[in-house]
C-alpha positions as CSV (number, residue, x, y, z in Angstrom):
1,X,0.0,0.0,0.0
2,X,2.7,2.4,1.1
3,X,4.8,1.6,-2.0
4,X,1.8,2.2,-4.3
5,X,1.4,5.6,-2.6
6,X,5.1,6.4,-3.4
7,X,4.6,5.3,-7.0
8,X,1.8,7.7,-7.4
9,X,3.9,10.6,-6.3
10,X,4.7,13.0,-9.1
11,X,7.3,15.7,-9.6
12,X,6.7,18.7,-12.0
13,X,10.1,19.7,-13.6
14,X,11.5,22.2,-16.0
15,X,14.2,20.8,-18.4
16,X,16.5,23.2,-20.3
17,X,18.2,21.2,-23.1
18,X,18.9,21.8,-26.8
19,X,18.1,18.2,-28.0
20,X,14.6,17.8,-26.6
21,X,13.5,15.1,-29.0
22,X,16.5,13.0,-28.3
23,X,15.9,13.4,-24.6
24,X,12.3,12.1,-24.9
25,X,13.5,9.1,-27.0
26,X,16.1,8.1,-24.3
27,X,13.4,8.4,-21.6
28,X,11.2,6.0,-23.7
29,X,14.1,3.5,-24.2
30,X,15.0,3.6,-20.4
31,X,11.3,3.2,-19.5
32,X,11.2,6.6,-17.7
33,X,7.6,7.6,-17.8
34,X,6.7,11.3,-18.4
35,X,3.3,13.0,-18.4
36,X,1.7,16.3,-19.5
37,X,4.6,17.4,-21.7
38,X,4.7,21.1,-22.6
39,X,7.3,22.9,-24.7
40,X,7.9,26.5,-23.4
41,X,10.4,27.3,-26.0
42,X,12.8,25.7,-28.4
43,X,15.1,24.5,-25.5
44,X,12.7,24.2,-22.6
45,X,10.4,21.3,-21.6
46,X,7.9,21.3,-18.7
47,X,6.7,17.8,-17.7
48,X,5.6,15.5,-14.9
49,X,7.7,12.5,-13.9
50,X,7.3,9.7,-11.4
51,X,9.1,10.2,-8.1
52,X,10.9,6.9,-8.5
53,X,12.2,7.9,-11.9
54,X,13.5,11.4,-11.0
55,X,17.2,10.6,-10.3
56,X,17.4,8.5,-13.5
57,X,15.9,11.3,-15.5
58,X,18.3,13.8,-13.9
59,X,21.3,11.6,-14.8
60,X,20.2,11.5,-18.5
61,X,19.6,15.3,-18.7
62,X,23.0,16.0,-17.3
63,X,24.7,13.5,-19.6
64,X,23.2,15.4,-22.5
65,X,24.4,18.8,-21.1
66,X,21.1,20.0,-19.9
67,X,19.7,21.3,-16.6
68,X,16.7,20.0,-14.6
69,X,14.8,22.1,-12.0
70,X,11.9,20.9,-9.7
71,X,8.9,23.2,-10.0
72,X,6.4,21.4,-7.9
73,X,6.1,18.1,-6.0
74,X,2.9,16.3,-5.1
75,X,1.9,12.9,-3.7
76,X,1.8,10.9,-0.5
77,X,5.6,10.8,0.1
78,X,5.9,14.6,-0.1
79,X,2.9,15.0,2.2
80,X,4.6,12.7,4.8
81,X,7.8,14.7,4.4
82,X,6.0,18.0,5.1
83,X,4.3,16.5,8.2
84,X,7.6,15.2,9.4
85,X,9.3,18.6,9.0
86,X,6.4,20.4,10.7
87,X,6.5,17.9,13.6
88,X,10.3,18.3,14.0
89,X,9.9,22.1,14.1
90,X,7.0,21.9,16.6
91,X,9.0,19.6,18.9
92,X,12.0,21.9,18.6
93,X,9.9,25.0,19.5
94,X,8.3,23.2,22.4
95,X,11.7,22.1,23.8
96,X,13.2,25.6,23.3
97,X,10.3,27.2,25.1
98,X,10.5,24.7,27.9
99,X,14.3,25.4,28.4
100,X,13.7,29.2,28.3
101,X,10.8,28.8,30.8
102,X,13.0,26.7,33.1
103,X,16.0,29.0,32.8
104,X,13.8,32.1,33.6
105,X,13.2,30.7,37.1
106,X,16.9,31.4,37.9
107,X,19.1,34.4,38.3
108,X,21.9,34.4,35.6
109,X,23.4,37.9,36.1
110,X,23.8,40.5,38.8
111,X,23.9,44.2,38.0
112,X,25.3,46.6,40.6
113,X,24.8,50.4,40.2
114,X,27.0,52.5,42.5
115,X,28.1,56.1,42.5
116,X,32.0,56.5,42.8
117,X,33.3,55.5,46.2
118,X,32.1,51.8,46.5
119,X,33.6,49.5,43.8
120,X,31.0,47.2,42.2
121,X,33.2,44.2,42.7
122,X,33.1,44.8,46.4
123,X,29.4,44.5,46.4
124,X,29.5,41.4,44.3
125,X,32.0,39.9,46.8
126,X,29.6,40.7,49.7
127,X,26.6,39.2,47.8
128,X,28.7,36.0,47.3
129,X,29.4,35.9,51.0
130,X,25.7,35.7,51.7
131,X,25.1,33.1,49.0
132,X,23.8,35.3,46.2
133,X,25.4,34.6,42.9
134,X,24.5,33.7,39.3
135,X,22.6,30.4,39.1
136,X,20.6,30.8,42.2
137,X,16.8,30.0,42.0
138,X,14.5,33.0,42.2
139,X,12.5,31.2,44.9
140,X,15.5,31.2,47.2
141,X,15.9,35.1,47.1
142,X,14.4,37.4,49.7
143,X,15.2,41.0,48.5
144,X,14.4,42.6,51.9
145,X,16.8,40.2,53.6
146,X,19.6,40.9,51.1
147,X,19.1,44.7,51.6
148,X,19.4,44.3,55.4
149,X,22.5,42.0,55.3
150,X,24.3,44.4,52.8
151,X,23.6,47.4,55.0
152,X,25.0,45.6,58.0
153,X,28.2,44.5,56.1
154,X,29.0,47.9,54.4
155,X,29.1,51.1,56.5
156,X,29.4,53.4,53.4
157,X,25.9,52.5,52.2
158,X,23.3,55.1,52.9
159,X,20.4,53.1,51.4
160,X,20.0,50.5,48.7
161,X,17.3,48.8,46.7
162,X,17.4,45.2,45.4
163,X,14.9,43.9,42.8
164,X,14.6,41.1,40.3
165,X,14.1,42.0,36.6
166,X,13.7,39.0,34.4
167,X,16.8,36.8,35.0
168,X,18.8,39.7,36.5
169,X,19.2,40.7,40.1
170,X,19.6,44.5,40.1
171,X,21.3,46.2,43.1
172,X,21.1,50.1,43.2
173,X,23.1,51.8,46.0
174,X,23.2,55.3,47.4
175,X,26.4,56.1,49.1
176,X,27.1,58.2,52.2
177,X,28.5,61.5,51.2
178,X,31.7,62.5,53.1
179,X,32.7,66.1,53.4
180,X,35.3,67.2,50.8
181,X,38.9,67.0,51.9
182,X,41.0,70.1,51.6
183,X,44.6,69.6,50.5
184,X,47.1,70.2,53.3
185,X,50.7,71.1,52.7
186,X,53.4,69.4,54.9
187,X,56.6,70.8,56.3
188,X,59.8,69.6,54.8
189,X,61.6,69.9,51.4
190,X,60.3,69.1,47.9
191,X,62.5,66.8,45.8
192,X,62.8,65.8,42.1
193,X,60.6,62.8,41.2
194,X,62.9,61.9,38.3
195,X,66.1,62.9,36.5
196,X,66.0,66.0,34.3
197,X,67.5,69.3,33.1
198,X,65.8,72.3,34.7
199,X,64.2,74.7,32.4
200,X,62.0,76.9,34.6
201,X,61.4,77.2,38.3
202,X,58.2,78.6,40.0
203,X,58.4,79.0,43.8
204,X,55.2,79.8,45.6
205,X,56.4,79.1,49.2
206,X,59.9,78.2,50.3
207,X,63.3,78.7,48.6
208,X,64.5,77.3,45.3
209,X,67.8,75.5,45.4
210,X,68.1,74.7,41.6
211,X,68.6,77.0,38.6
212,X,67.8,76.9,34.9
213,X,70.1,74.6,32.9
214,X,71.1,72.6,36.0
215,X,71.0,68.8,35.9
216,X,69.1,67.1,38.8
217,X,68.8,63.5,39.9
218,X,65.8,61.8,41.2
219,X,65.6,62.5,45.0
220,X,67.6,65.8,44.9
221,X,66.1,68.7,46.9
222,X,64.7,71.3,44.5
223,X,62.6,73.6,46.8
224,X,63.4,74.0,50.5
225,X,60.7,74.5,53.2
226,X,62.6,77.5,54.5
227,X,62.1,81.3,53.9
228,X,63.3,84.6,55.4
229,X,66.5,86.5,55.4
230,X,69.7,85.2,56.9
231,X,69.3,85.1,60.7
232,X,65.6,85.5,60.5
233,X,64.8,82.2,58.7
234,X,61.6,80.2,59.4
235,X,60.2,76.9,58.2
236,X,56.9,76.6,56.2
237,X,55.3,74.0,53.9
238,X,57.1,74.4,50.6
239,X,55.1,74.8,47.3
240,X,56.4,75.2,43.7
241,X,56.8,73.8,40.2
242,X,60.1,72.8,38.5
243,X,59.7,72.4,34.8
244,X,62.5,70.2,33.4
245,X,63.4,68.2,30.2
246,X,63.2,64.5,31.0
247,X,64.0,61.6,28.8
248,X,62.0,58.4,27.9
249,X,63.3,55.6,25.7
250,X,60.9,53.2,23.9
251,X,61.5,50.6,21.2
252,X,59.4,48.5,18.9
253,X,60.1,45.5,16.5
254,X,58.7,46.4,13.0
255,X,58.0,44.0,10.1
256,X,59.0,45.6,6.8
257,X,58.6,42.5,4.6
258,X,56.9,39.1,4.6
259,X,53.4,38.5,5.7
260,X,51.0,39.4,8.5
261,X,47.6,38.2,9.8
262,X,44.5,40.4,9.3
263,X,40.7,39.8,9.8
264,X,39.0,38.8,6.6
265,X,35.5,39.9,7.6
266,X,34.2,36.3,7.9
267,X,33.0,35.2,11.4
268,X,31.1,32.4,13.1
269,X,29.8,32.0,16.6
270,X,28.7,29.6,19.4
271,X,25.6,30.4,21.4
272,X,25.0,28.5,24.6
273,X,23.4,28.7,28.1
274,X,25.3,27.5,31.2
275,X,23.3,25.6,33.8
276,X,25.2,24.6,37.0
277,X,28.5,24.8,35.2
278,X,27.5,22.7,32.2
279,X,27.2,24.3,28.7
280,X,24.1,23.6,26.5
281,X,24.7,24.7,23.0
282,X,21.9,26.3,21.1
283,X,24.2,27.0,18.1
284,X,27.6,25.5,17.4
285,X,30.1,27.1,15.1
286,X,30.9,25.3,11.9
287,X,34.1,27.4,11.3
288,X,36.6,26.2,8.8
289,X,39.2,28.9,9.6
290,X,42.9,28.1,9.8
291,X,43.5,31.0,12.1
292,X,41.1,33.2,14.0
293,X,40.5,35.5,16.9
294,X,38.2,34.3,19.7
295,X,36.1,36.6,21.8
296,X,33.8,35.4,24.6
297,X,30.8,37.5,25.5
298,X,28.6,36.8,28.6
299,X,25.0,37.8,28.5
300,X,22.1,37.9,31.1
301,X,20.9,34.5,29.8
302,X,22.8,33.5,26.7
303,X,26.5,33.4,26.2
304,X,28.2,33.8,22.9
305,X,31.7,33.0,21.6
306,X,32.7,34.9,18.4
307,X,35.3,33.6,15.9
308,X,36.8,36.1,13.5
309,X,38.8,34.6,10.6
310,X,42.4,35.8,10.2
311,X,44.1,35.5,6.8
312,X,47.7,35.9,5.7
313,X,48.5,39.0,3.7
314,X,51.7,40.4,2.1
315,X,53.2,43.4,3.8
316,X,53.1,46.2,1.2
317,X,54.5,49.2,3.1
318,X,57.8,51.0,2.6
319,X,60.5,51.0,5.2
320,X,59.9,54.8,5.8
321,X,56.1,54.3,6.3
322,X,56.7,51.4,8.7
323,X,59.1,53.5,10.8
324,X,56.7,56.5,10.8
325,X,53.9,54.4,11.9
326,X,55.9,52.7,14.7
327,X,57.1,56.1,16.0
328,X,53.5,57.3,16.1
329,X,52.5,54.3,18.1
330,X,55.4,54.6,20.6
331,X,54.5,58.4,21.1
332,X,50.8,57.6,21.8
333,X,51.9,54.8,24.2
334,X,54.1,57.4,26.1
335,X,51.4,60.1,26.1
336,X,49.0,57.6,27.9
337,X,51.6,57.4,30.7
338,X,52.4,61.1,31.1
339,X,50.5,63.7,33.1
340,X,48.2,65.9,31.1
341,X,50.4,69.0,31.4
342,X,53.5,67.2,30.0
343,X,54.4,67.6,26.4
344,X,56.9,66.0,24.0
345,X,59.3,68.6,22.5
346,X,61.8,66.3,20.6
347,X,62.4,62.8,19.4
348,X,65.8,61.1,18.8
349,X,65.3,58.2,16.4
350,X,67.6,55.2,15.9
351,X,66.9,52.2,13.6
352,X,68.6,48.8,13.5
353,X,68.1,46.0,10.9
354,X,67.5,42.7,12.5
355,X,67.0,40.6,9.4
356,X,65.4,40.9,5.9
357,X,61.9,41.1,7.4
358,X,62.4,42.9,10.8
359,X,63.6,46.2,11.9
360,X,64.1,47.6,15.5
361,X,63.0,51.2,16.0
362,X,64.4,52.9,19.1
363,X,63.1,56.4,20.1
364,X,64.4,58.7,22.9
365,X,61.6,61.2,23.6
366,X,62.4,64.5,25.2
367,X,59.5,65.6,27.4
368,X,58.9,68.9,29.2
369,X,57.2,68.3,32.5
370,X,56.9,69.2,36.2
371,X,59.3,67.0,38.1
372,X,58.4,68.1,41.7
373,X,57.3,65.2,43.9
374,X,53.9,65.6,45.6
375,X,55.3,64.5,48.9
376,X,57.8,66.4,51.0
377,X,60.9,64.8,52.7
378,X,62.2,65.7,56.1
379,X,64.7,68.7,56.5
């Protein structure tokens, strides 16, 4: 019965081939039954074919240099296939909703909103101490109890509010406001925080002991906490600025030939949920990358791992361009470490060839900055 139903299944196809009459003759010789033959144009046939003969017909068409496309399929076997596909989709959807429903009964992330004095990691640590961490069931959470315990643990909290939003536990904290601290100046001497060549001295309180053009070492006294004329001297908290030229040396290995790895633009990803330390994948990457960058992203419920393909490319820059780029990178790196008032006034460049592909770039930066240490030393 089932086999008869399969035999009755038909496929409507479109065949593009130059030798249409020869094709039909071969079908007749090979006992491939066709029905409702229509000729759309000189090289196109539209016809019905038995499901069991489709692959034999496709082989004949391709041997004659033609192309066959399925327009429509009908019959019991296709009906069963459609039902099977719908059932699989329905089961998948039900399982997905069941997993989401189950996961929604747990807390998977904790958000901490503070102002500026209390670090968020400190609150997370305190929550962990009282047993509140990602993966805890919502039914085991008493927000009022959490608020009370956090207030007892941390004296800097003025008030706080804990609430559950979806699968996230949100903690909002208002901190106690301490009165602003005024800067106090201490008695003693001010010293150089680093080596340098003195360019300018501004003394606001005390007595300068260095002059323009003088070389100083780290730890040398530059402003004394003493003032007044000889015989009438008195001590006071020293204040002042000493602008000096300081020197910083940085180096970088630069490739001037060969190849380098660069992202191609292709990417893939894993998507999963983590339940009690076990990963359940909703999507698994099918990457075929030889080399890639891997970035892990944690969400409130779903976690993601991104894979970015890296491909090998030829280096196409000149030696001069490579050196200029490396000097710029070294300069930006230094500026990140300097105070805002410091400025680079000169650069001394030295280059050394390591091999055919690599070059060592060494730069001495001359920086103009205040070298006075913020802390005084004893007289």
